[in-house]
Wavefront OBJ file of the C-alpha trace (Angstrom):
o trace
v -13.948 6.908 -6.927
v -10.453 5.465 -6.672
v -7.675 6.722 -4.418
v -5.912 8.347 -7.340
v -9.047 10.240 -8.339
v -9.290 11.874 -4.971
v -8.502 15.601 -4.917
v -4.990 16.239 -3.822
v -3.984 12.574 -4.019
v -1.307 11.249 -6.445
v 0.976 8.148 -6.840
v 4.519 8.512 -6.087
v 7.356 6.458 -7.163
v 9.336 5.267 -3.900
v 12.999 5.329 -3.640
v 13.226 1.585 -3.232
v 11.863 -1.757 -5.027
v 9.995 -4.710 -4.033
v 11.883 -7.797 -3.055
v 11.629 -8.960 -6.807
v 12.879 -5.645 -8.008
v 9.492 -4.055 -9.035
v 8.701 -0.352 -8.662
v 6.951 0.516 -5.455
v 4.437 3.396 -5.198
v 2.397 5.229 -2.477
v -0.845 7.094 -3.134
v -1.492 10.032 -0.874
v -1.455 13.790 -0.595
v 2.342 13.984 0.792
v 1.503 14.086 4.415
v 1.564 10.397 5.274
v 4.217 8.332 7.126
v 5.497 6.359 4.021
v 5.619 9.591 2.052
v 7.786 11.265 4.760
v 9.997 8.250 4.871
v 10.328 8.249 1.271
v 11.742 11.875 1.508
v 13.979 10.884 4.233
v 15.299 7.955 2.150
v 15.780 10.210 -0.892
v 17.782 12.678 1.194
v 20.087 9.821 2.443
v 20.541 8.448 -1.013
v 21.432 11.980 -2.492
v 23.878 12.667 0.331
v 25.522 9.370 -0.139
v 25.911 10.001 -3.744
v 27.491 13.236 -2.860
v 30.074 11.615 -0.557
v 30.740 8.886 -3.144
v 31.665 11.515 -5.726
v 34.125 12.990 -3.236
v 35.641 9.366 -2.621
v 35.786 8.748 -6.317
v 37.624 11.974 -7.051
v 40.162 11.147 -4.309
v 40.503 7.550 -5.518
v 40.998 8.441 -9.173
v 43.381 11.249 -8.342
v 45.823 8.521 -6.949
v 47.901 6.606 -9.413
v 48.234 3.712 -7.224
v 44.512 2.644 -7.228
v 44.225 -1.245 -7.665
v 42.043 -2.918 -10.057
v 39.966 -4.153 -7.047
v 39.453 -0.796 -5.687
v 38.403 0.579 -9.098
v 35.960 -2.246 -9.577
v 34.542 -1.668 -6.063
v 34.121 2.045 -6.840
v 32.470 1.219 -10.089
v 29.957 -0.948 -8.385
v 29.004 1.744 -5.741
v 28.867 4.416 -8.573
v 26.381 2.152 -10.496
v 24.407 1.775 -7.422
v 24.306 5.483 -6.531
v 23.457 6.307 -10.149
v 20.615 4.055 -10.086
v 19.344 5.508 -6.915
v 19.701 9.107 -8.101
v 17.940 8.277 -11.402
v 15.012 6.864 -9.113
v 14.793 10.135 -7.291
v 14.949 12.043 -10.455
v 12.116 9.926 -12.072
v 9.991 10.373 -8.868
v 10.418 14.133 -8.602
v 10.174 14.666 -12.231
v 6.803 12.852 -12.401
v 5.444 14.759 -9.470
v 6.432 18.079 -11.174
v 4.716 16.926 -14.426
v 1.570 16.393 -12.529
v 1.809 19.706 -10.709
v 2.162 21.385 -14.134
v -0.886 19.678 -15.512
v -2.829 20.717 -12.462
v -2.160 24.311 -13.590
v 0.985 25.213 -11.780
v 3.513 27.479 -13.706
v 6.022 24.553 -14.177
v 6.490 22.976 -17.438
v 7.667 19.593 -18.240
v 11.290 19.426 -19.866
l 1 2 3 4 5 6 7 8 9 10 11 12 13 14 15 16 17 18 19 20 21 22 23 24 25 26 27 28 29 30 31 32 33 34 35 36 37 38 39 40 41 42 43 44 45 46 47 48 49 50 51 52 53 54 55 56 57 58 59 60 61 62 63 64 65 66 67 68 69 70 71 72 73 74 75 76 77 78 79 80 81 82 83 84 85 86 87 88 89 90 91 92 93 94 95 96 97 98 99 100 101 102 103 104 105 106 107 108
């Protein structure tokens, strides 16, 4: 029996990639160190995305934002959107598995 076949275990997409850009996963029941660290990293990423939205609103409200400032903002927004998408994919996958296991959630 493999780890993913153990009752209560599932593979989770982590909020970071390998050095060569490939997805990283952890298999477990949600109580291990790496799983908790992934929760913490996701919280930081979502908080940073929220902060970045505030900075973007403020910068775009100014009529004097330079091209360099706008390019910098665009790069940070792309990074943030990539992080948030990865969090959504990870959480969506876990919700779908929970639904398949008989929970009342349905996949959208």
